[in-house]
C-alpha positions as CSV (number, residue, x, y, z in Angstrom):
1,M,62.0,1.2,-63.6
2,P,59.7,-0.6,-66.1
3,L,59.4,1.0,-69.5
4,K,56.2,2.4,-70.7
5,G,54.2,-0.5,-72.3
6,H,56.5,-3.1,-70.8
7,V,54.6,-6.2,-69.6
8,L,55.6,-7.3,-66.1
9,T,55.4,-10.9,-65.1
10,A,53.5,-11.6,-61.9
11,H,55.5,-13.1,-59.0
12,K,52.9,-12.9,-56.2
13,T,49.2,-12.0,-56.0
14,Y,47.5,-10.1,-53.2
15,W,43.7,-10.2,-53.0
16,L,42.3,-7.0,-51.6
17,E,38.9,-7.2,-50.0
18,H,38.4,-3.6,-50.7
19,A,40.8,-1.3,-52.6
20,W,40.8,2.5,-53.0
21,L,41.6,3.2,-56.6
22,G,42.0,7.0,-56.4
23,T,38.4,7.9,-57.1
24,H,36.4,5.1,-55.5
25,V,36.5,2.0,-53.4
26,E,36.4,-1.3,-55.4
27,P,35.5,-4.6,-53.8
28,G,37.4,-7.7,-54.7
29,V,40.6,-6.7,-56.4
30,A,43.5,-9.0,-57.3
31,L,46.8,-7.2,-57.3
32,D,49.7,-8.9,-59.1
33,V,53.2,-8.0,-58.0
34,A,56.3,-8.6,-60.2
35,D,59.5,-9.8,-58.9
36,D,61.0,-6.3,-59.3
37,G,58.6,-4.9,-56.7
38,H,56.3,-3.2,-59.1
39,I,52.6,-3.8,-59.7
40,A,52.1,-6.1,-62.7
41,A,48.4,-5.9,-62.9
42,V,45.3,-4.7,-61.0
43,R,42.3,-7.0,-61.7
44,T,38.9,-5.9,-60.6
45,E,35.8,-8.1,-60.2
46,A,37.8,-10.7,-58.4
47,A,34.9,-11.6,-56.1
48,T,36.9,-14.4,-54.4
49,P,40.6,-14.8,-53.8
50,P,42.5,-16.4,-56.7
51,P,44.3,-19.7,-55.8
52,G,47.5,-19.0,-53.9
53,A,46.7,-15.3,-53.4
54,E,47.5,-13.6,-50.1
55,V,44.3,-12.2,-48.6
56,L,44.3,-8.6,-47.2
57,R,41.0,-8.0,-45.3
58,G,39.9,-4.4,-44.9
59,L,40.6,-1.3,-47.1
60,T,43.9,-1.3,-49.0
61,V,45.2,2.1,-50.1
62,P,48.5,3.1,-51.7
63,G,51.3,3.5,-49.1
64,L,51.2,6.7,-47.1
65,A,53.9,9.3,-47.7
66,N,55.2,11.2,-44.7
67,A,56.5,14.3,-46.5
68,H,58.1,16.0,-43.5
69,S,60.0,14.3,-40.7
70,H,62.6,15.2,-38.1
71,A,63.2,11.7,-36.7
72,F,65.0,12.9,-33.5
73,H,62.0,15.0,-32.5
74,R,60.3,11.7,-31.6
75,A,62.3,11.8,-28.4
76,L,60.4,15.0,-27.3
77,R,57.0,13.3,-27.3
78,G,55.3,13.9,-24.0
79,T,58.2,15.6,-22.4
80,V,57.4,19.1,-23.8
81,Q,53.8,19.1,-22.7
82,V,54.5,20.5,-19.2
83,G,53.9,24.2,-18.7
84,S,53.3,26.9,-21.2
85,G,55.4,28.5,-23.9
86,T,55.8,29.0,-27.6
87,F,57.5,27.5,-30.6
88,W,60.7,29.3,-29.5
89,T,60.7,27.8,-25.9
90,W,59.9,24.3,-27.4
91,R,63.0,24.8,-29.7
92,D,65.3,25.0,-26.6
93,F,64.2,21.5,-25.6
94,M,64.8,20.3,-29.2
95,Y,68.3,21.7,-29.2
96,K,69.2,19.7,-26.0
97,V,68.1,16.4,-27.6
98,A,70.0,17.2,-30.8
99,Q,73.2,17.8,-28.8
100,N,73.1,14.2,-27.6
101,L,72.9,12.5,-31.0
102,T,75.7,10.4,-32.4
103,P,75.7,8.4,-35.7
104,D,75.0,5.2,-33.7
105,S,72.3,6.6,-31.4
106,Y,70.6,8.4,-34.3
107,F,70.6,5.2,-36.3
108,A,69.0,3.3,-33.4
109,L,66.4,6.0,-32.8
110,A,65.5,6.5,-36.5
111,R,65.2,2.8,-37.1
112,A,62.6,2.6,-34.3
113,V,60.8,5.8,-35.5
114,Y,60.7,4.5,-39.1
115,A,59.4,1.2,-37.8
116,E,56.6,3.1,-36.0
117,M,55.9,4.8,-39.3
118,A,55.6,1.5,-41.1
119,L,53.1,0.3,-38.4
120,A,51.1,3.5,-39.2
121,G,51.0,2.6,-42.9
122,I,53.8,4.9,-44.1
123,T,55.9,3.5,-46.9
124,A,58.0,6.6,-47.6
125,V,59.4,9.4,-45.5
126,G,61.0,12.7,-46.3
127,E,63.6,13.3,-43.7
128,F,64.4,16.9,-43.3
129,H,67.9,16.3,-42.0
130,Y,70.2,19.0,-40.5
131,V,72.2,17.4,-37.6
132,H,75.3,16.9,-39.8
133,H,78.4,17.3,-37.6
134,A,79.7,16.5,-34.1
135,P,78.9,18.8,-31.2
136,G,81.0,22.0,-31.7
137,G,80.7,21.7,-35.5
138,A,83.7,19.4,-36.3
139,P,82.9,17.0,-39.2
140,Y,82.9,13.3,-38.6
141,A,85.5,11.2,-40.3
142,D,82.7,10.5,-42.8
143,P,81.2,13.9,-43.2
144,N,77.8,12.3,-44.1
145,A,77.8,9.8,-41.2
146,M,74.6,11.1,-39.7
147,G,72.8,11.1,-43.1
148,E,74.1,7.6,-43.8
149,A,72.7,6.5,-40.5
150,L,69.3,7.7,-41.4
151,I,69.4,6.0,-44.8
152,E,70.4,2.7,-43.2
153,A,67.8,3.1,-40.5
154,A,65.1,3.3,-43.2
155,A,66.4,0.2,-44.9
156,E,66.3,-1.8,-41.7
157,A,62.8,-0.5,-40.9
158,G,61.7,-1.5,-44.4
159,I,60.5,1.9,-45.8
160,R,61.7,4.3,-48.5
161,I,63.4,7.5,-47.6
162,T,64.1,10.8,-49.4
163,L,67.0,12.3,-47.4
164,L,66.4,16.0,-47.6
165,D,69.8,17.1,-46.7
166,T,69.4,20.6,-45.2
167,A,71.5,23.7,-45.5
168,Y,71.5,25.4,-42.1
169,L,74.1,28.1,-42.0
170,A,73.0,30.9,-39.7
171,A,71.1,31.5,-36.5
172,G,69.1,34.3,-38.0
173,F,69.4,37.2,-40.5
174,G,73.0,38.4,-40.1
175,Q,73.7,36.1,-37.1
176,A,76.4,33.4,-36.8
177,P,75.2,30.0,-35.7
178,G,74.7,29.7,-31.9
179,T,76.4,27.0,-29.8
180,H,73.6,24.5,-30.4
181,Q,73.5,25.2,-34.2
182,L,77.2,24.7,-34.9
183,R,76.7,21.0,-35.6
184,F,74.0,21.9,-38.2
185,S,76.2,24.3,-40.2
186,D,78.6,23.6,-43.2
187,T,79.5,27.4,-42.9
188,T,78.7,28.1,-46.6
189,A,76.3,26.8,-49.2
190,D,79.2,25.8,-51.4
191,A,80.6,23.6,-48.6
192,W,77.1,22.2,-48.0
193,A,76.9,21.3,-51.7
194,E,80.3,19.6,-51.7
195,R,79.4,17.5,-48.7
196,V,75.9,16.4,-49.9
197,S,77.2,15.6,-53.4
198,A,79.0,12.6,-51.9
199,L,75.7,11.0,-50.8
200,K,74.4,8.4,-53.3
201,P,70.8,7.2,-53.9
202,R,70.0,3.6,-53.3
203,E,67.0,1.4,-54.3
204,H,65.1,2.5,-51.2
205,A,66.7,6.0,-50.9
206,L,66.7,9.3,-52.8
207,I,68.8,12.3,-52.1
208,G,67.1,15.7,-52.0
209,A,67.9,19.1,-50.6
210,A,66.4,21.5,-48.1
211,I,66.8,25.1,-47.1
212,H,66.1,25.1,-43.4
213,S,64.5,28.6,-43.6
214,V,65.2,32.0,-45.0
215,R,66.6,33.0,-41.6
216,A,69.0,30.0,-41.6
217,V,70.5,30.5,-45.1
218,P,71.7,33.9,-46.1
219,A,69.9,35.3,-49.1
220,G,73.0,35.4,-51.3
221,Q,73.4,31.6,-50.8
222,L,69.9,30.5,-51.5
223,A,70.6,30.2,-55.2
224,T,73.4,27.7,-54.6
225,V,71.1,25.3,-52.9
226,A,68.4,25.8,-55.5
227,A,70.9,25.2,-58.3
228,W,72.2,22.0,-56.7
229,A,68.7,20.6,-56.6
230,A,67.8,21.8,-60.1
231,Q,70.9,20.2,-61.7
232,R,69.9,16.8,-60.2
233,R,66.2,17.3,-60.6
234,A,65.9,16.6,-56.9
235,P,63.2,17.6,-54.5
236,L,63.9,20.8,-52.6
237,H,62.0,21.6,-49.4
238,V,62.0,24.7,-47.1
239,H,60.3,25.7,-43.8
240,L,58.3,28.7,-44.9
241,S,56.5,31.3,-42.8
242,E,55.9,28.9,-40.0
243,Q,56.2,31.8,-37.5
244,T,55.1,35.5,-37.8
245,A,58.4,36.4,-36.1
246,E,60.3,35.0,-39.1
247,N,58.2,37.1,-41.4
248,D,58.8,40.2,-39.4
249,A,62.5,39.6,-39.3
250,C,62.7,38.9,-43.1
251,L,60.8,42.1,-43.8
252,A,63.1,44.1,-41.6
253,A,66.2,42.6,-43.2
254,H,65.2,42.5,-46.8
255,G,61.9,44.4,-47.2
256,R,60.3,41.3,-48.6
257,T,58.3,38.4,-47.3
258,P,60.1,35.0,-47.1
259,T,58.1,33.8,-50.1
260,Q,59.1,36.8,-52.2
261,L,62.7,36.4,-51.1
262,L,62.7,32.7,-52.2
263,A,61.2,33.7,-55.5
264,D,63.9,36.4,-56.1
265,H,66.6,33.7,-55.7
266,G,65.0,31.0,-57.9
267,V,63.9,28.7,-55.2
268,L,60.3,28.3,-56.1
269,G,59.1,25.8,-58.6
270,P,57.3,22.4,-59.2
271,R,60.1,20.4,-57.5
272,T,60.0,22.7,-54.4
273,T,57.8,22.2,-51.4
274,G,57.2,24.8,-48.7
275,V,56.6,23.2,-45.3
276,H,53.9,24.8,-43.2
277,N,53.2,27.9,-45.4
278,T,51.2,29.2,-42.4
279,H,51.4,33.0,-42.4
280,L,51.2,34.1,-46.0
281,T,50.0,37.2,-47.8
282,D,47.7,37.1,-50.8
283,A,50.8,37.9,-53.0
284,D,52.6,34.9,-51.3
285,I,49.8,32.6,-52.1
286,A,49.7,33.7,-55.7
287,L,53.4,33.3,-56.1
288,L,53.4,29.7,-54.7
289,G,50.4,28.8,-56.8
290,S,51.7,30.3,-60.1
291,T,55.0,28.5,-59.7
292,T,53.2,25.2,-58.7
293,T,55.4,25.1,-55.6
294,G,54.0,22.5,-53.2
295,T,52.7,22.9,-49.7
296,C,53.3,20.3,-47.0
297,M,50.9,20.8,-44.1
298,C,51.7,19.2,-40.7
299,P,48.6,19.9,-38.7
300,T,49.4,17.9,-35.6
301,T,52.7,19.7,-35.1
302,E,51.3,23.1,-36.1
303,R,48.6,22.8,-33.4
304,D,51.0,21.3,-30.9
305,L,53.4,24.2,-31.3
306,A,50.5,26.8,-31.5
307,D,51.8,27.9,-34.9
308,G,48.4,28.6,-36.5
309,I,46.3,27.3,-39.3
310,G,47.7,27.7,-42.8
311,P,45.6,28.7,-45.8
312,A,45.6,25.2,-47.4
313,V,42.4,25.7,-49.3
314,R,43.5,28.9,-50.9
315,L,46.9,27.5,-51.7
316,Q,45.5,24.5,-53.5
317,R,43.1,26.6,-55.4
318,A,46.0,28.8,-56.5
319,G,47.8,25.8,-57.9
320,S,50.0,24.5,-55.0
321,P,49.8,20.7,-54.6
322,L,49.2,19.6,-51.0
323,S,51.1,16.9,-49.1
324,L,51.2,15.9,-45.4
325,G,53.8,15.3,-42.8
326,S,54.1,14.4,-39.1
327,D,57.1,16.8,-38.6
328,S,57.9,16.7,-34.8
329,H,56.0,13.4,-34.3
330,A,53.7,14.6,-31.6
331,V,51.9,11.7,-33.1
332,I,52.7,9.6,-36.1
333,D,49.4,9.1,-37.9
334,L,49.0,10.3,-41.5
335,L,45.2,9.6,-41.3
336,E,45.0,12.0,-38.5
337,E,47.1,14.6,-40.5
338,A,44.6,14.3,-43.4
339,R,41.6,14.5,-41.1
340,A,43.1,17.5,-39.2
341,M,43.7,19.5,-42.3
342,E,40.0,19.4,-43.1
343,L,38.9,19.9,-39.5
344,N,41.2,22.8,-39.0
345,E,39.7,24.5,-42.0
346,R,36.3,23.8,-40.6
347,L,37.2,25.6,-37.3
348,S,38.7,28.5,-39.2
349,S,35.9,29.0,-41.7
350,R,33.0,27.5,-39.8
351,T,31.9,25.6,-42.8
352,R,32.3,21.9,-43.7
353,G,33.5,19.9,-46.6
354,H,36.5,21.6,-48.0
355,W,38.1,18.4,-49.3
356,T,36.5,15.0,-50.1
357,A,38.0,11.9,-48.5
358,N,39.4,11.0,-51.9
359,A,41.2,14.4,-52.1
360,L,42.7,14.0,-48.6
361,L,43.9,10.5,-49.4
362,T,45.5,11.8,-52.5
363,A,47.4,14.3,-50.5
364,A,48.5,11.5,-48.1
365,T,49.6,9.2,-50.9
366,E,50.2,10.2,-54.6
367,D,50.9,13.9,-54.0
368,G,53.1,13.2,-50.9
369,H,55.2,10.7,-52.9
370,A,55.5,13.2,-55.8
371,A,56.8,15.9,-53.3
372,L,59.5,13.4,-52.3
373,G,60.5,12.4,-55.8
374,W,58.9,9.0,-55.8
375,S,56.8,9.5,-58.9
376,Q,56.2,5.8,-59.4
377,A,54.5,5.4,-56.0
378,G,51.2,6.4,-54.4
379,R,48.8,4.7,-56.8
380,L,47.4,1.2,-57.2
381,E,48.0,0.7,-60.9
382,A,50.1,-1.4,-63.2
383,G,53.7,-0.2,-63.4
384,A,53.6,1.6,-60.0
385,L,55.7,0.5,-57.0
386,A,54.0,-2.2,-55.0
387,D,53.7,-0.1,-51.9
388,F,50.4,-0.3,-50.1
389,T,48.7,-0.5,-46.7
390,T,45.6,-2.1,-45.4
391,I,43.3,-0.4,-42.9
392,A,40.9,-2.5,-40.8
393,L,37.2,-1.9,-41.4
394,D,36.1,-3.9,-38.4
395,S,37.7,-2.2,-35.4
396,V,35.8,-0.2,-32.8
397,R,36.6,2.9,-34.8
398,T,35.7,1.7,-38.2
399,A,33.0,-0.9,-37.8
400,G,29.5,0.1,-39.1
401,P,29.8,2.3,-42.3
402,L,29.2,0.6,-45.6
403,P,32.4,-0.7,-47.3
404,R,31.8,1.6,-50.3
405,L,32.4,4.5,-47.8
406,G,35.8,3.1,-46.9
407,A,37.7,6.3,-47.9
408,E,35.5,8.4,-45.7
409,T,35.8,5.8,-42.9
410,A,39.6,5.7,-43.2
411,V,40.0,9.5,-43.2
412,F,37.4,10.5,-40.7
413,A,37.3,7.6,-38.3
414,A,40.4,5.4,-38.6
415,S,43.8,5.9,-36.9
416,A,47.2,4.5,-37.2
417,A,46.1,1.8,-34.8
418,D,43.8,0.4,-37.5
419,V,46.6,-0.3,-39.9
420,R,46.7,-4.1,-40.4
421,H,49.3,-4.6,-43.2
422,T,52.0,-2.5,-44.8
423,V,53.7,-3.8,-48.0
424,V,56.8,-2.1,-49.6
425,G,58.1,-3.3,-53.0
426,G,55.7,-6.3,-52.7
427,R,57.2,-7.3,-49.4
428,H,55.2,-7.5,-46.2
429,I,56.8,-5.1,-43.7
430,V,53.8,-5.1,-41.3
431,R,51.7,-8.2,-41.1
432,D,48.6,-8.4,-38.9
433,G,49.7,-5.2,-37.0
434,A,53.2,-6.5,-36.2
435,H,56.4,-5.3,-37.8
436,T,58.3,-8.1,-39.5
437,L,61.8,-6.6,-39.3
438,V,61.8,-4.8,-35.9
439,P,60.3,-7.3,-33.5
440,D,59.4,-5.0,-30.6
441,V,59.0,-1.4,-31.8
442,P,57.7,0.0,-28.4
443,S,60.7,-1.4,-26.6
444,A,63.1,-0.1,-29.3
445,L,61.6,3.4,-29.0
446,A,61.8,3.3,-25.2
447,A,65.4,2.1,-25.1
448,T,66.7,4.5,-27.7
449,I,65.0,7.5,-26.2
450,A,66.1,6.7,-22.7
451,A,69.7,6.5,-23.9
452,L,69.5,10.0,-25.3
453,R,68.3,11.3,-21.9
454,S,71.0,9.6,-19.9
């Protein structure tokens, strides 16, 4: 980590045809990368590429941060779209896939999924990880074998990961884990903390914590998870009020909303992110905002599972920073997530323009990285990590608008298919739309998913 005021020596130069610098699009930017993978300098008014510079045509933005992922849910894409149902019927299909995972099969699947993310311009993922043990609940010889598989998968796919190791101890309020949930449970929060303490961060990996939900961690054990994260200044995430049934059950069990219950046990705060935050009261919104607890919206999953539209505008106005995630991976496209957050709000309010394109890109980049603990990423500025992605401005979706409207074009017209380059730590991971480390991502996805179904 470079010290404040420390001068970095350029090792490589990229010339960005157009660069989004947080507030506007700048044409002709030379970006110097130091040999430690940080940005050494950002030089504007570089009308032509400097000698020896690598040219990136299109709009370059900071790498996208996928703040909420369940990698194995990628195996459900398409297969759960037959017939009707609810979140709870979808969950039964998810449990069946979870039962078939092993450390080896999870590594192979996650490597392919993370490679798909890189192709979509994602440079960091928050993996909300709760499949810890073997079927039946017995620990593996290495109790963290599944988490280690995910960390290694991210390394081989070339992206950063925050492993949000998840406490999942109960099936519901006062209910022991069911058959499918035994492999999720460490039985107590103390046992969870002992196991997760053995995980170590790496150059590409941070270790964070998660509370699956207030129904999955008994109230008396919430503080243990919160304290573990606080002692390490680690990110802490939690599924919050995704379903009205969870709210009703929490009120019946504790006489409080899930948000109020978390506040009572010290879970809320600036390093905490509530995922979904869909069905909230006015008091809940005020609590989340006043504690600067973040909100991770996952619009493509929330609409796929018929969850509802969360109060993102009100949360942000109250003081809750917004980030974005692809969650169940119905699609992996952070540009679509950003666009959907605005378009959902338009449907709900019947008015337009709740966020600017700049604000939506900030949620997908800087604020998403902050939610995952990568405070040095998400900006194109000297001293930041050299993680960035280039979006084509000449595809059938993006051709036509003026380049100075590149942010609007990226958010409201482009898709993951328009990502041309992805660079992590100054290294090309995706070049001209092809992954440099995983040669055939579609085949890898098809093979690993087919193996889980056999």
